[in-house]
ZAMARGU-4260 file (C-alpha; in steps of 0.2 Angstrom, whole numbers, plus 5000, padded with zeros to 4 digits):
<rodrens>
0) 4671/4986/5124 | 4687/4976/5123 | 4699/4978/5137 | 4713/4990/5133 | 4732/4986/5136
5) 4746/4997/5134 | 4755/4996/5117 | 4774/4995/5121 | 4790/4993/5111 | 4799/4976/5112
10) 4815/4984/5119 | 4804/4990/5135 | 4797/4973/5139 | 4808/4971/5154 | 4798/4984/5163
15) 4781/4975/5160 | 4785/4957/5167 | 4769/4950/5174 | 4758/4963/5165 | 4747/4962/5150
20) 4753/4972/5135 | 4751/4974/5116 | 4765/4973/5103 | 4764/4979/5085 | 4776/4973/5072
25) 4780/4961/5059 | 4782/4942/5058 | 4800/4936/5059 | 4797/4918/5061 | 4783/4905/5063
30) 4782/4888/5071 | 4768/4876/5075 | 4768/4861/5087 | 4750/4854/5089 | 4740/4865/5101
35) 4755/4877/5104 | 4760/4889/5091 | 4775/4902/5091 | 4777/4918/5082 | 4793/4928/5083
40) 4789/4946/5079 | 4800/4962/5077 | 4795/4980/5079 | 4812/4988/5075 | 4817/4989/5093
45) 4820/4971/5096 | 4813/4953/5094 | 4800/4945/5105 | 4791/4928/5105 | 4773/4925/5106
50) 4766/4909/5112 | 4748/4904/5107 | 4740/4890/5117 | 4724/4883/5111 | 4710/4888/5123
55) 4720/4902/5130 | 4714/4915/5117 | 4699/4917/5106 | 4697/4903/5093 | 4697/4915/5079
60) 4713/4923/5085 | 4721/4905/5087 | 4716/4901/5069 | 4722/4917/5062 | 4739/4911/5065
65) 4737/4900/5049 | 4735/4915/5038 | 4752/4923/5044 | 4767/4924/5032 | 4784/4930/5034
70) 4784/4949/5036 | 4765/4950/5039 | 4761/4964/5051 | 4751/4961/5066 | 4746/4965/5084
75) 4749/4953/5098 | 4742/4955/5116 | 4747/4945/5131 | 4756/4942/5147 | 4774/4947/5148
80) 4786/4933/5155 | 4805/4932/5155 | 4811/4918/5145 | 4830/4917/5142 | 4828/4904/5128
85) 4817/4915/5118 | 4823/4928/5105 | 4826/4944/5115 | 4824/4935/5131 | 4805/4938/5134
90) 4790/4930/5127 | 4771/4934/5127 | 4758/4922/5133 | 4746/4927/5119 | 4728/4931/5123
95) 4724/4940/5107 | 4731/4941/5089 | 4725/4953/5076 | 4733/4952/5059 | 4735/4970/5051
100) 4742/4964/5034 | 4745/4947/5027 | 4761/4949/5017 | 4764/4941/5000 | 4778/4928/4998
105) 4793/4937/5004 | 4808/4937/4991 | 4822/4936/5004 | 4822/4919/5011 | 4834/4911/5024
110) 4847/4905/5012 | 4862/4912/5003 | 4857/4926/4990 | 4869/4935/4978 | 4875/4953/4982
115) 4866/4959/4966 | 4850/4952/4971 | 4851/4959/4989 | 4855/4976/4982 | 4840/4976/4971
120) 4830/4971/4986 | 4839/4984/4997 | 4822/4992/5003 | 4818/4975/5011 | 4836/4969/5015
125) 4836/4983/5028 | 4824/4972/5038 | 4837/4959/5041 | 4845/4958/5059 | 4862/4961/5051
130) 4857/4977/5042 | 4847/4983/5057 | 4863/4981/5068 | 4873/4991/5055 | 4860/5005/5055
135) 4860/5006/5074 | 4879/5007/5074 | 4878/5021/5061 | 4865/5030/5071 | 4877/5029/5086
140) 4891/5036/5076 | 4881/5051/5070 | 4875/5055/5087 | 4892/5054/5094 | 4898/5066/5081
145) 4885/5079/5086 | 4888/5077/5104 | 4907/5078/5102 | 4906/5095/5093 | 4892/5102/5104
150) 4901/5098/5120 | 4917/5107/5113 | 4907/5123/5108 | 4907/5120/5089 | 4891/5127/5080
155) 4882/5117/5067 | 4882/5126/5050 | 4871/5119/5036 | 4882/5121/5020 | 4874/5121/5003
160) 4873/5106/4992 | 4872/5116/4976 | 4888/5125/4973 | 4895/5136/4959 | 4912/5128/4958
165) 4923/5114/4964 | 4931/5111/4981 | 4941/5095/4978 | 4945/5096/4959 | 4935/5098/4944
170) 4936/5080/4937 | 4923/5072/4948 | 4909/5084/4949 | 4890/5080/4946 | 4884/5094/4935
175) 4867/5101/4933 | 4858/5116/4925 | 4854/5129/4938 | 4838/5137/4931 | 4844/5152/4920
180) 4860/5155/4929 | 4871/5142/4921 | 4880/5127/4928 | 4879/5121/4946 | 4887/5106/4954
185) 4883/5094/4968 | 4894/5098/4983 | 4910/5088/4985 | 4912/5096/5003 | 4906/5109/5014
190) 4923/5115/5018 | 4924/5132/5009 | 4908/5138/5017 | 4913/5132/5034 | 4929/5142/5032
195) 4918/5157/5030 | 4907/5152/5045 | 4923/5149/5056 | 4928/5168/5053 | 4911/5172/5060
200) 4908/5159/5074 | 4926/5153/5078 | 4922/5134/5078 | 4910/5126/5067 | 4904/5110/5059
205) 4893/5103/5046 | 4885/5086/5043 | 4877/5081/5027 | 4878/5072/5010 | 4892/5074/4998
210) 4894/5069/4980 | 4909/5063/4970 | 4908/5058/4952 | 4923/5046/4953 | 4922/5031/4942
215) 4930/5021/4956 | 4923/5003/4959 | 4931/4999/4975 | 4925/4993/4992 | 4928/5010/4999
220) 4919/5021/4986 | 4902/5028/4985 | 4896/5042/4973 | 4885/5049/4987 | 4891/5048/5005
225) 4889/5057/5021 | 4903/5068/5029 | 4905/5077/5045 | 4917/5092/5043 | 4924/5104/5056
230) 4933/5121/5054 | 4941/5131/5068 | 4949/5148/5067 | 4966/5150/5075 | 4969/5131/5074
235) 4986/5125/5068 | 4990/5108/5061 | 4995/5102/5078 | 4979/5108/5085 | 4970/5099/5072
240) 4980/5083/5075 | 4974/5083/5093 | 4956/5087/5088 | 4954/5072/5076 | 4963/5061/5088
245) 4950/5065/5102 | 4936/5064/5090 | 4939/5047/5084 | 4943/5040/5101 | 4926/5048/5107
250) 4917/5039/5093 | 4925/5022/5096 | 4922/5023/5115 | 4903/5027/5112 | 4900/5013/5100
255) 4909/5000/5112 | 4898/5007/5126 | 4881/5008/5118 | 4881/4995/5104 | 4889/4979/5111
260) 4874/4969/5106 | 4875/4975/5088 | 4894/4972/5087 | 4890/4954/5094 | 4877/4951/5081
265) 4889/4957/5067 | 4902/4945/5074 | 4914/4960/5076 | 4928/4956/5087 | 4929/4971/5099
270) 4947/4968/5104 | 4954/4979/5090 | 4942/4993/5094 | 4946/4992/5113 | 4965/4993/5108
275) 4962/5010/5100 | 4970/5022/5113 | 4978/5038/5113 | 4990/5044/5108 | 4988/5038/5090
280) 5004/5035/5080 | 5009/5050/5069 | 5021/5048/5054 | 5026/5060/5040 | 5022/5055/5022
285) 5040/5053/5019 | 5042/5040/5033 | 5026/5032/5027 | 5034/5029/5010 | 5049/5022/5018
290) 5039/5010/5028 | 5030/5004/5012 | 5045/5002/5003 | 5052/4991/5017 | 5037/4980/5015
295) 5040/4978/4996 | 5027/4991/4990 | 5034/5001/4975 | 5030/5019/4977 | 5038/5035/4971
300) 5040/5050/4983 | 5027/5062/4977 | 5013/5050/4973 | 4997/5051/4984 | 4993/5036/4994
305) 4981/5024/4985 | 4969/5011/4992 | 4982/4997/4991 | 4996/5009/5000 | 4983/5014/5013
310) 4979/4996/5017 | 4996/4990/5018 | 5001/5005/5029 | 4986/5004/5041 | 4989/4986/5044
315) 5006/4991/5052 | 4997/4999/5067 | 4984/4994/5080 | 4977/5011/5081 | 4972/5024/5068
320) 4988/5031/5061 | 4989/5050/5056 | 5000/5052/5040 | 5005/5071/5039 | 5014/5083/5028
325) 5010/5076/5010 | 5019/5083/4995 | 5010/5099/4991 | 5009/5095/4972 | 4997/5080/4977
330) 4985/5089/4987 | 4971/5102/4986 | 4974/5121/4982 | 4968/5127/4999 | 4981/5118/5009
335) 4995/5128/5017 | 5013/5125/5014 | 5024/5119/5027 | 5036/5134/5032 | 5050/5122/5035
340) 5048/5114/5018 | 5037/5123/5005 | 5036/5107/4995 | 5025/5099/5009 | 5007/5103/5014
345) 5002/5105/5032 | 4989/5091/5030 | 4984/5075/5038 | 4975/5059/5033 | 4970/5047/5046
350) 4970/5028/5041 | 4959/5016/5051 | 4968/5000/5057 | 4965/4983/5050 | 4967/4988/5032
355) 4952/5000/5032 | 4962/5015/5025 | 4957/5033/5026 | 4943/5039/5036 | 4949/5057/5039
360) 4957/5070/5028 | 4961/5088/5034 | 4974/5102/5034 | 4979/5119/5039 | 4972/5131/5026
365) 4981/5144/5016 | 4977/5161/5024 | 4988/5172/5013 | 4979/5180/4999 | 4993/5181/4986
370) 4998/5163/4989 | 4981/5157/4987 | 4979/5166/4971 | 4995/5158/4965 | 4988/5141/4970
375) 4972/5144/4960 | 4983/5147/4945 | 4993/5132/4947 | 4977/5121/4948 | 4969/5130/4934
380) 4954/5134/4944 | 4943/5149/4939 | 4945/5164/4951 | 4928/5173/4948 | 4917/5160/4957
385) 4929/5160/4971 | 4930/5178/4974 | 4919/5176/4990 | 4931/5164/4996 | 4946/5175/4993
390) 4937/5189/5003 | 4940/5178/5018 | 4959/5182/5016 | 4955/5201/5013 | 4945/5204/5029
395) 4953/5198/5045 | 4962/5183/5039 | 4969/5171/5052 | 4977/5154/5053 | 4963/5140/5053
400) 4962/5122/5050 | 4948/5109/5047 | 4945/5091/5042 | 4931/5079/5036 | 4927/5062/5042
405) 4918/5049/5030 | 4903/5041/5040 | 4902/5026/5029 | 4920/5021/5030 | 4920/5024/5048
410) 4905/5013/5051 | 4913/5000/5039 | 4928/4999/5050 | 4918/4999/5067 | 4907/4985/5061
415) 4920/4975/5052 | 4912/4976/5035 | 4920/4971/5019 | 4911/4985/5008 | 4904/5002/5012
420) 4888/4998/5003 | 4881/4990/5019 | 4885/5006/5029 | 4872/5017/5021 | 4854/5013/5019
425) 4853/5016/5001 | 4870/5016/4993 | 4874/5025/4977 | 4887/5017/4966 | 4894/5020/4949
430) 4883/5006/4942 | 4868/5008/4954 | 4854/5021/4956 | 4840/5008/4962 | 4831/5007/4973
</rodrens>
């Protein structure tokens, strides 16, 4: 019987220096120099180099090297040694090599490829070091979101993906037939259901996919994306501003602390992220319009901020800027009017610095039944599918506020990406549903 050695992850090799172990993974690089051969392998947790010296392992294992190709799967066994010059800082003095599968010629080669080609090969492109780094940052962001809310007493609520009506307007809905019950729509947001949950549990959040059928082809838009949304009973707009400021700062600190290697690989300058400190700048929509006009941006008061305006405004600040109190006419039906100026909504958009634009949208919700009914009429929204939502204003209505943060836009900012399509494993765009 062959001798057994523990199978370990590459990321844990530092614990096994001087010991014999086995690694399982895929070929990242091959090199041969006479009687010495090198195979760099990855296992998802890191990179390690295996050194094969003729005579130090069975002849058949040494010869098996010749069959290996890029992305072939294999198991290596050998003695762990620290080697600063090797990828990952460790190498294996190989005593055994067992191919698991010999890969066909890999379509992604170490050369420049067009975006269209890489998107068609997204299922393979994810294996590249850059894409792995982005996915690890995304993972850190998602875990930070959950930790933040858990630590502050928010309860996770899973809101429905199929809904009977719109939340963010009726022009960008994905529609489907719901058995024999008529039309249903893919959720634009879990917000309305979170409001119901907040009336039961006080502070709640949801985390899941959302869908927008916008025909927008910009670096910030996806048709399917992930949002983390929160809702809290008795929260005013001021409470909300403090919450989202703490939330984003918490995420930034976590990524800087735990994902330094990934940011380095991505060549992301950490200085702008390290400069993200509280308090974040807060400006009214009216002041934002004035600042933009000073910069030569033509914009009428009453217009919502578009991508160009968000980019220009966010570049004026080193930290995320919170723009509050937009014109009520430009915002959703559920936003509460400012009692000091009914033409304004008690709402906020947070714009990430360096030109990345909006990552958070939130507001204090309208808690008066009659005013909410009037808002439905103004927006030409049907009342019947929203009767359950109106019930929240009939039975113990209280002031409450909430927000949503887009995961992909946040990851794009933290990683310094040019397009959100790299911030999600399998992006859905207006012109892409494959793979």
